[in-house]
C-alpha positions in Angstrom: 0.0 0.0 0.0 1.3 3.5 -0.8 0.6 6.5 1.3 2.1 10.0 1.7 3.4 11.2 5.1 4.4 14.8 5.5 4.6 15.1 1.7 6.8 12.0 1.2 5.8 8.7 -0.3 5.8 5.6 1.9 5.2 2.0 1.1 3.6 -0.3 3.7 3.5 -4.0 3.3 0.3 -4.6 5.3 -3.2 -3.8 4.0 -4.3 -2.4 7.4 -2.2 -0.1 9.5 -3.6 2.2 12.2 -2.6 5.9 12.6 -1.1 4.9 16.0 1.1 2.2 14.4 2.2 4.6 11.7 3.3 7.2 14.3 5.4 4.5 16.0 6.9 3.3 12.7 7.9 6.9 11.9 9.4 7.2 15.4 7.3 10.2 16.3 8.2 11.4 19.7 5.7 13.0 22.1 2.7 11.5 20.4 0.5 13.4 23.0 1.8 16.7 21.5 1.2 15.8 17.8 -1.8 16.6 15.7 -2.6 14.5 12.7 -4.3 15.5 9.5 -5.7 12.7 7.4 -6.5 13.8 3.8 -6.8 17.4 5.0 -8.9 16.8 8.1 -7.7 16.8 11.7 -8.5 13.5 13.5 -9.1 13.1 17.2 -6.3 11.5 19.2 -8.8 9.0 20.6 -9.3 7.7 17.1 -5.6 7.0 16.3 -6.1 3.3 17.1 -9.4 3.0 15.4 -8.6 4.5 12.0 -7.0 2.2 9.5 -5.2 3.7 6.5 -6.0 2.9 2.9 -4.2 3.3 -0.4 -3.3 6.9 -1.3 -4.1 8.3 2.1 -2.2 11.5 2.9 -1.1 12.3 6.5 0.6 15.2 8.1 2.1 15.1 11.6 1.9 18.6 13.0 3.5 20.0 16.2 2.1 23.2 17.5 4.7 25.2 19.3 4.0 28.1 21.6 6.3 30.7 23.1 8.4 33.5 21.8 8.5 37.1 22.6 6.3 39.9 21.4 
């Protein structure tokens, strides 16, 4: 299965992989701090285990950072 993660193509051997599993495979640190967009829509962290990816899905792992001076 081919998907796109953060704009880069990835091939996955299995036919069913959850968003949680993909985060682990991509060695994403601080999963509790990452937001995931699937095909342009943000998904709830509670659904990471429930959503299985399909061919041509596009995911973006986003970290929102705060701070800085005004």
